N, C-alpha and C positions, 0 to 999 in steps of 0.2 A: 341880843347885844353882841356885836362883833368884838373880836379880840385884837389888840395891837401887841406885837411881840416886843418886849423890852430889850433894849440893846444900847450899850455904851461902846462906841467905836474906838475911842482913845484907849480905854482900859483893855479892850480886846486886842488891839494892835500890839500893845506892850507885852501882853501875855504870849501872843503868837510869835513875836520876834524872839523872845526869850526861849520859847519852846523849840524853835528851829535851831537856835544857837546851841542850846543844851543837848538836844537829841542828836545833832550832827557831830559835835565836837567830843562827846563822851566816848566815842570810839576812835579818837585820834584822827578824825577826818574833818576837813574844814571847807568842803565843796559840795555843791548840789547840782544835779542835772534836772532840767524841767522841759517838758514839751510845751511850746508856745503855740496856741491855736488862734490867737487873736481875740479870744473871748475874755470875759471878766474874771473867771476863776483862775486861769493860768496867769493872767496879768497880776492879780492880787497876790498869788503865791510867789511869783517872781519878785515883786516889789518888797514883800516881807523878807524874802531870802536876802535881798541886797542889803536891807537894813541890818539883818542879823549877822551876815557873813562878809559883806563887802562885795562890790560888783565884780571884782576880779575872781571871785570864788563861785560865781553863778554862771552855768553854761546852759544857754537856751537853744533848743533844737526845734526848727520849723520843719514839719514833715508832711508836705502836701501830697495829695493824690490828684489825679488829673481832673477830678470834679470839684476840687477845693475852690471856693470862690475867691475872686481877686480881692474882695473886701477883707476876708479872713487873713489872707497873706499880708496885705498892706497893714492891717492892725497888729499882726504879730511882729512885723518889722518895726512898726511905730513904738510898741512897748519895749521891745528889745533895745532899740537905739535910745529911747528916752531913759532907760535904766542904765545904759552903758555896759551891758553884760556881753559875754562872748556869745556870738550868734553863728549858727551853722544851719544851712538848709539842705535837706536830703529829700529828693523826689522818690517817693515809694511806689510810684506807678509801675515801674518795671518789675518790682518784686511781686506786687499784687497780681498784675496781669499775667506774669509768667506762671503763676499757680492756677488761676482760673481759665487762662486762655481766652478763647472767643465764646465760651459758654454763656448763655443767658442766665446769670446767677441771680437768685432772689436777693433783693437789696439789703435786707437785714443781715443775711449771711455774709455778704461782701463787706458790709459796714463793720461787723464784728471782727472780721479778719483784718481789716484796715487798722482798727483800734489795737489789735494785738501785735501787729507788725510794728506799729509805732512804739509800743512799750518794749518790744524786743530790742529795738534800736536804742531806746533810752537806757535800758539796763546794760547794754553793751558799752555805751558811752560812759556810764557810771564806772564800769570796770577800767576803761581807758584812762579816765581822769581821776581815779580814786575818789569817787564822789558817791553820794546817795541820791536816789531818784526821789524828787519832791512831788508829792501828790497834789491833785487839784480837784478831787471830787468833794462836793459839798454835802451837807446833811440831807437836804431835800432829795438829791440824786441817790444817795446811799439808801435812804428809807424806801424810796419808790422803786429802787432797782434800775434807775435810769442810767445805765452804764454797762460796759462790757467787762465781765469778770476776767481777770488776767489781762485786760486791755487798759482802758483809761482808769479803771478802778484800782489798778495795781500801783504800788509805790513802796518806798522804804519808810517814809514818814509822811503824814498828811496833816498840814496845819488847818485845813478848812473843813474837816469832816464833822465838826460839831457846830457848824454855822449854816443856818438856812439861807437859801438863795437871796431872799430879800435883805437879810442881814449883811450879806457880802456886798450888795449894792451900796449900802450905807458905808461900810468899811472902805470900799473902793473910792468913794468921794473923799473920805478922810485922808487917804494916803496919796491922793492926787492922780488916780487913773483917769485918762481922758474920757470926757463925757460921751463921746461917740461909741466907745467900747462899752460903757455902762448901760446905755439906753438901747443899743441895737438888740433885735430879737435873738435870744440865746439859741445856739445850734451846735451840734456835734460836727456838722458839715461833712457827714459821711455820704450824702448823695445830694443832688441838686434840689433845692427848695425845702430841705429838711429844717424843721425848727423843733425845739424841745417841747414847747407848749402845744404845738400842733399834734405831736405824737402822744403827749400825755392827755390831751383833751381837757386841759384845765390850766389856768394861768398860775404862775409861781406865787402870786399874791394869795390866791384862793387856796392853793395847795399848802402853803406855809402856815396859814391861819389854822387850817384843819389839822395839819400835822402837829403844830404847837399845842393845840388843845388836846389832841389824842395822846401825844407822847409825853409832853412836859407836864401838862396839868391833869392828865388821865381822866378827862371828861368823857362820859359815855356817848356813843353815837346818837342815842335818842335825845339826850340833852342838847347836843350840838344842833339837831334839827329844831328843837324848841328855841335855840338861840338865833335861828335864821339861816343856818347853813343848808345847802342843798343835799338831800338825802342820797341822791344818785352819786354825787361826787364824793360824799363821805364813804359810801360803800366801795366805790372804785379805788379810793386811796387805801382803804383797809385791805382790799384784795391784793393790791400791788405790794404792800408791806409784807403780807403773809407769803405771797408767791415768790418773792425775791429774798427771803431770809437766807437761802443758801449762799447768796453773793456776799453776805456780811459775816460769814464765819469761816474758820479753817475747814478744810475737807474733813468729813466725819471719819474718825478712825475706829475700827472695831476694837472694843476693849478686851484685852487679854491679860493685863497685868494690874498691879495695885496702883500704879502711877502712870496714867495715860495722858499723852500730850493733848492739850485742848479740853480735857475733862477734869482731871484732878491733879495734873502737873501744871500749875499756873503761876510760876514765879515771875516776877517782873523781868523785863528784857535785860536789865543790868544786874541780874542775879549773879552773885559770886564776886562782884567787884568791891 
């Protein structure tokens, strides 16, 4: 028996709008910076931020590399103009190419560098505008490690990190994201022809069902096989979750004292207020 993931998009939208407003303004800040890729995740994050903070307080950065597709650029401009936010385009090609030169660099290495350069720019802009960097990584990506640590996985706050990709598609329709952005194949657009599902070797629908059963319902892999899920795909997902645990935690600190950050010093972020 297959599993459908329960989801209430209106309830979720209201929670996330309040989350963004509360987490940004508690520090005396009322602005966010977000990298717009033309994809569904950044589009949803930007739309939620506009509702939470107002369009004048949302700064969108479009950061193309020379291999970025025209479709990605057009969709990034589309969502930015639709939301009426501040838009700035910065071509990162000179930065990336000045580092690698003419060397024939392995594409994953170059892609990771591109993702980190983009985040460097976003954090610099956050300093310039007295804003927080708004995250765009969803739960599926975080669990499977499909992202670059200190690159697209970095942020000050992340409204989407507890939502599976298929839930974000539902939420996107609820908040009025254009259908062409919702239905196009998801891609980090780090090289020509790249797609998320092509790299993962599984569709988001399949991955989310397996993840939901493993993580939320804590169903054993053997029972998932009995329910009709593919054993090879289950094992691949479990392997990715385990292999990428380091991306989901603070750097491990050698424990020398009685109260070590990330181990037994775990006060909330607003401790002392």
